[in-house]
Every structure is written in C-alpha cells, then in structure tokens.
C-alpha positions in Angstrom: 77.3 72.6 156.7 75.8 72.7 153.1 76.8 69.5 150.5 76.6 70.0 146.8 76.7 66.5 144.8 77.1 65.9 141.2 77.5 62.8 139.1 80.0 62.6 135.9 80.1 59.8 133.5 83.4 60.3 132.0 84.9 59.7 128.2 86.7 56.7 127.8 90.4 57.4 127.9 90.0 60.7 130.3 89.5 59.0 133.5 92.7 60.4 134.8 92.6 63.5 133.4 89.2 63.8 135.3 90.4 62.9 138.4 93.1 65.4 138.0 91.0 68.0 137.4 88.3 67.0 139.7 90.2 65.6 142.9 92.3 66.4 145.5 94.4 69.3 144.5 92.8 70.0 141.3 91.2 72.5 139.2 87.9 72.5 140.6 89.2 72.6 144.8 92.0 75.3 144.0 88.8 77.3 142.5 86.5 76.8 145.6 89.7 77.3 148.0 89.6 80.7 147.5 86.6 81.2 149.0 87.2 80.7 153.0 83.6 79.3 153.6 84.6 76.2 151.4 85.4 73.3 153.7 86.3 70.2 151.3 85.7 68.7 148.1 85.6 65.0 147.8 85.9 62.9 144.8 84.3 59.2 144.4 84.8 56.7 141.8 82.0 54.4 141.5 82.8 50.7 142.4 80.4 48.4 140.2 79.8 51.5 137.1 83.0 52.3 135.3 83.6 55.9 134.5 80.9 57.6 136.8 82.1 59.7 139.4 80.6 61.5 142.3 82.1 64.9 143.5 80.9 66.4 147.2 81.5 69.8 147.8 80.7 71.1 151.4 80.3 74.7 152.3 80.0 76.3 155.9 76.1 77.3 154.5 74.1 77.4 151.5 74.2 81.1 151.8 78.3 81.1 151.5 77.6 78.5 148.8 75.3 81.1 146.4 77.4 84.0 147.6 80.3 82.2 146.0 78.5 81.4 143.1 78.0 85.2 142.2 81.6 86.6 143.1 82.9 83.7 141.1 80.2 83.0 138.3 82.8 83.8 135.4 85.7 81.4 136.7 83.5 78.9 137.5 81.8 79.1 134.1 84.9 79.2 132.3 86.2 76.0 134.3 83.0 74.2 133.4 83.2 74.9 130.3 87.0 73.7 129.6 85.9 70.4 131.5 82.9 69.5 129.3 85.2 67.5 127.0 86.1 65.3 129.7 82.5 63.8 130.3 79.2 62.5 128.6 77.0 63.9 130.9 76.8 65.7 134.3 73.9 65.5 136.9 73.3 67.9 139.9 71.9 65.1 142.5 71.0 67.8 145.3 72.1 70.6 147.6 71.9 69.4 151.3 72.0 71.1 154.5 73.3 69.1 157.5 70.9 68.9 160.6 72.9 69.0 163.7 76.7 69.3 163.9 77.3 65.1 164.0 77.9 65.5 159.7 80.5 67.9 160.0 83.3 65.5 159.1 82.3 64.3 156.0 
C-alpha cells in the first residue's frame, strides 16, 4: 500500500465547493478511480483550524502511483489548475509505503 498526503488551506467561502471536488465522489476521486490500482481517497477537515483539510490517497504500490501520474499527467495538471482558485495554499505532506498488511484498512 502506498499513501499520499496533502494539506490544503481553503479560501473562506469556498469550503463547500472544495469538499465536493476533493471529497467522496468528487472530481479528484473520479480521476483516480480510472486507474484500477487506486484503492481509496479520503478527505479530512481539521477539527481545530477552520478551512484546513487533509487528503489521503491510497494506491496498491508506489509504482502504480507513479505509472498513474505518467499516464494521466495532462488530466491531473488540468484539474489541479482548475482547483487553484479554491485554496490559499497546498502542501505535500509526504508519500508513505505501508509496512506489512495491517494498514490496508485505512
């Protein structure tokens, strides 16, 4: 399992649209689901900092994630550019490989 984490600060007044685009069934998940190696996308809202969100995208392996980026680069960049107006900042927290099978349920 390979996990990619991003943190976003959303512009005030854009929270609902951000949640639709980045949340379950949103544009990002729809793009990722075109690849059979994508296993899940989760959106989290910070409980103490208004407008701060975390996305967690899971893939079967690092290689499958990298292959997705190569094959869908144009679509990824286009969607990323369209979403820039929703946020004041975004930060790649990191990309992580699971140790063992215990983390599969995340």
